[in-house]
Residue frames relative to the residue before (quaternion, step in Angstrom):
aa qw qx qy qz dx dy dz
M 1.0000 0.0000 0.0000 0.0000 0.00 0.00 0.00
L 0.4397 -0.7177 0.4844 0.2385 3.51 -0.64 1.18
L 0.7903 0.1757 -0.0954 0.5792 3.60 0.80 -0.97
K 0.3993 -0.7408 0.4954 0.2154 3.58 -0.49 1.23
D 0.8674 0.0580 -0.0742 0.4886 3.55 -0.95 1.01
F 0.3630 0.7412 -0.4993 0.2638 3.66 1.13 0.47
Y 0.8261 0.0138 0.0173 0.5631 3.63 1.00 -0.70
T 0.2300 -0.7313 0.6231 0.1551 3.52 -1.32 0.30
V 0.3693 -0.6947 0.5607 0.2582 3.59 -0.94 0.85
L 0.2298 -0.8036 0.5390 0.1042 3.56 -0.69 1.06
E 0.7842 -0.0429 0.0581 0.6163 3.54 1.15 -0.83
S 0.0007 -0.8030 0.5958 0.0125 3.56 -1.08 0.49
S 0.0604 0.7984 -0.5970 0.0504 3.55 -0.90 0.80
Q 0.1854 -0.7628 0.6098 0.1092 3.60 -1.31 0.44
Q 0.0181 -0.7381 0.6745 -0.0021 3.40 -1.21 0.86
E 0.8009 -0.1372 0.0087 0.5828 3.52 -0.20 1.34
D 0.7751 -0.2981 0.2044 0.5183 3.60 -0.63 -1.08
T 0.5501 0.5523 -0.4125 0.4713 3.59 1.19 0.60
F 0.1466 -0.7685 0.6224 0.0224 3.51 -0.93 1.15
I 0.1005 -0.7644 0.6346 0.0533 3.58 -0.97 0.91
T 0.0078 0.8092 -0.5855 0.0485 3.49 -0.76 1.06
K 0.2275 -0.7607 0.5995 0.1010 3.55 -0.94 1.03
L 0.0757 -0.8178 0.5704 -0.0096 3.56 -0.63 1.19
S 0.2472 -0.6962 0.6497 0.1794 3.49 -1.37 0.51
I 0.2462 -0.7634 0.5808 0.1386 3.63 -0.74 0.98
E 0.4390 -0.6864 0.5299 0.2353 3.59 -1.06 0.90
K 0.3445 -0.7979 0.4678 0.1608 3.50 -0.25 1.33
T 0.7309 0.4171 -0.2276 0.4899 3.56 1.14 -0.61
H 0.3184 0.7572 -0.5136 0.2479 3.63 1.22 0.27
P 0.5885 -0.6245 0.4008 0.3211 3.60 -1.05 0.88
L 0.4781 0.6714 -0.4271 0.3717 3.63 1.22 -0.36
Y 0.7198 0.4722 -0.2629 0.4357 3.55 0.91 -0.97
A 0.5073 0.6312 -0.4443 0.3832 3.63 1.15 -0.16
G 0.7658 0.3347 -0.1877 0.5160 3.55 1.07 -0.66
H 0.7869 0.2727 -0.1184 0.5408 3.56 1.23 -0.29
F 0.5065 -0.7196 -0.4286 0.2048 1.85 0.91 2.23
P 0.6677 -0.5782 0.2941 0.3652 3.56 -0.97 0.86
E 0.7764 0.3656 -0.1791 0.4811 3.54 0.80 -1.02
R 0.7711 0.0905 -0.0473 0.6285 3.64 1.24 -0.49
P 0.1646 -0.8246 0.5324 0.0973 3.57 0.10 1.22
V 0.0476 -0.7476 0.6623 -0.0138 3.52 -1.13 0.90
T 0.4010 -0.6684 0.5767 0.2448 3.55 -1.12 0.85
P 0.4217 -0.7387 0.4652 0.2449 3.54 -0.66 1.12
G 0.5948 -0.6085 0.3951 0.3464 3.58 -0.97 0.80
V 0.6275 0.5347 -0.3281 0.4612 3.60 1.06 -0.77
I 0.6182 0.5259 -0.3349 0.4787 3.60 1.08 -0.63
L 0.6444 0.5148 -0.3320 0.4577 3.58 0.93 -0.78
M 0.6661 0.4929 -0.3017 0.4715 3.54 1.07 -0.76
Q 0.6156 0.5387 -0.3338 0.4684 3.51 1.17 -0.64
L 0.5792 0.5734 -0.3810 0.4366 3.60 1.08 -0.59
F 0.6436 0.5164 -0.3146 0.4691 3.59 1.01 -0.83
K 0.6237 0.5300 -0.3305 0.4699 3.63 0.99 -0.83
E 0.7062 0.4644 -0.2718 0.4601 3.55 0.80 -0.92
E 0.6312 0.5165 -0.3253 0.4786 3.52 1.10 -0.64
A 0.6257 0.5265 -0.3185 0.4794 3.62 1.11 -0.77
E 0.6307 0.5216 -0.3224 0.4756 3.54 1.02 -0.80
R 0.6516 0.5135 -0.3133 0.4622 3.61 0.92 -0.92
C 0.7035 0.4722 -0.2691 0.4579 3.63 0.87 -1.02
T 0.7435 0.3910 -0.2398 0.4867 3.66 0.95 -0.75
G 0.3763 -0.7219 0.4962 0.3017 3.59 1.12 -0.56
K 0.6270 0.5293 -0.3201 0.4736 3.59 1.28 0.30
S 0.4400 -0.6374 0.5591 0.2958 3.55 -1.28 0.53
L 0.1249 -0.8338 0.5378 0.0039 3.53 -0.84 1.03
A 0.1728 -0.7460 0.6353 0.0999 3.52 -1.26 0.59
L 0.4666 -0.6805 0.4978 0.2673 3.62 -0.89 0.98
Q 0.2434 -0.7530 0.6009 0.1129 3.53 -0.95 1.02
H 0.7257 -0.2974 0.1811 0.5934 3.47 0.92 -0.98
A 0.2300 -0.7439 0.6149 0.1255 3.52 -1.35 0.45
N 0.0200 0.7940 -0.6075 -0.0037 3.55 -1.01 0.65
N 0.7872 0.2775 -0.2435 0.4939 3.53 -1.35 0.33
V 0.2534 0.7575 -0.5439 0.2570 3.57 0.96 0.86
K 0.0728 0.8077 -0.5757 0.1042 3.53 -0.54 1.19
F 0.1640 -0.7650 0.6163 0.0895 3.61 -0.55 1.12
M 0.1935 -0.8345 0.5132 0.0524 3.50 -0.48 1.27
A 0.7982 0.0111 0.0146 0.6021 3.64 1.15 -0.53
V 0.5300 -0.6007 0.5001 0.3289 3.50 -1.26 0.56
V 0.2479 -0.7434 0.6007 0.1582 3.60 -1.02 0.82
D 0.0809 -0.8040 0.5889 -0.0177 3.52 -0.28 1.37
P 0.4118 -0.7423 0.4661 0.2495 3.59 -0.53 1.06
N 0.6358 0.5521 -0.3349 0.4228 3.57 1.12 -0.46
T 0.7629 0.3039 -0.1850 0.5399 3.54 1.21 -0.45
C 0.5874 0.5591 -0.3762 0.4481 3.66 1.28 -0.10
D 0.2564 -0.7776 0.5576 0.1368 3.56 -0.40 1.17
H 0.7795 -0.1068 0.0925 0.6103 3.56 1.08 -0.72
L 0.2981 -0.7242 0.5977 0.1716 3.54 -1.33 0.39
I 0.1220 -0.7847 0.5994 0.1006 3.63 -0.76 0.81
L 0.1574 -0.7637 0.6226 0.0664 3.52 -0.85 1.07
E 0.0696 -0.7542 0.6519 0.0374 3.59 -0.86 0.95
S 0.0128 -0.8207 0.5673 -0.0661 3.56 -0.43 1.26
H 0.1575 -0.7307 0.6603 0.0728 3.56 -0.87 1.07
I 0.0618 -0.8264 0.5554 -0.0691 3.55 -0.29 1.45
T 0.0319 0.7621 -0.6458 0.0323 3.55 -0.93 0.98
E 0.1594 -0.7797 0.6027 0.0589 3.58 -1.19 0.66
E 0.1446 0.7540 -0.6326 0.1018 3.52 -1.12 0.87
D 0.8600 -0.0505 -0.0099 0.5076 3.55 -0.81 1.09
G 0.7420 -0.4229 0.2407 0.4611 3.63 0.83 0.85
I 0.6245 0.4943 -0.3422 0.4985 3.53 1.29 0.16
I 0.1749 -0.7777 0.6010 0.0588 3.50 -0.88 1.08
K 0.1170 -0.7822 0.6105 0.0415 3.53 -0.86 1.03
V 0.0809 -0.7928 0.6041 0.0017 3.52 -0.90 1.03
R 0.0574 -0.7138 0.6962 0.0502 3.54 -1.07 0.90
G 0.0598 0.8583 -0.5035 0.0784 3.52 -0.58 1.07
I 0.1224 -0.7438 0.6455 0.1230 3.51 -1.29 0.36
A 0.1807 -0.7547 0.6218 0.1060 3.55 -1.17 0.66
R 0.0594 -0.7905 0.6092 0.0233 3.51 -0.92 0.92
Q 0.1591 -0.7439 0.6419 0.0962 3.54 -1.09 0.82
N 0.8330 -0.0674 -0.0036 0.5492 3.49 -0.81 1.11
E 0.7011 -0.5055 0.2191 0.4528 3.56 1.05 0.92
A 0.5809 0.5478 -0.3806 0.4665 3.63 1.29 0.01
L 0.5005 -0.6669 0.4621 0.3020 3.61 -0.95 0.84
A 0.1553 -0.8046 0.5713 0.0451 3.58 -0.78 1.10
L 0.8185 -0.0283 0.0740 0.5691 3.62 0.93 -0.90
K 0.0487 -0.7364 0.6737 0.0376 3.50 -1.24 0.74
F 0.1982 0.7905 -0.5654 0.1267 3.57 -0.90 0.84
S 0.2475 -0.6939 0.6527 0.1765 3.51 -1.47 0.20
A 0.0428 0.7987 -0.5994 0.0315 3.64 -1.01 0.76
V 0.2187 -0.7349 0.6275 0.1351 3.45 -1.34 0.50
Y 0.0964 -0.8009 0.5911 0.0015 3.57 -0.80 1.10
K 0.2018 -0.7321 0.6148 0.2131 3.58 -1.12 0.34
T 0.5006 -0.6404 0.4778 0.3332 3.56 -1.12 0.52
V 0.1626 -0.7814 0.5979 0.0737 3.58 -1.06 0.76
């Protein structure tokens, strides 16, 4: 976990190569003191890191990002109004390469859509 105590996995399920994870974000995490004190926002790079960590958990492998494309931030994830975050990860693997197509929803509203390629390390 890149950020200690940033989130807790509440539920996780798998249907073929799609993994759905429900997370609770720690609203008082020190990250939000600097991003931003009066109006906290979860940085987009942190949302992408959540997908990497979830792919590592689901595959049991350590991963390094090779490239990401089609990254679209659809809504701000405010920890004060986000009861939970749902990550839906479509994960495929071939020859040590892990491909992830994912969407993140906060309180059922779309927050992030992206595709990424990771290599195992």
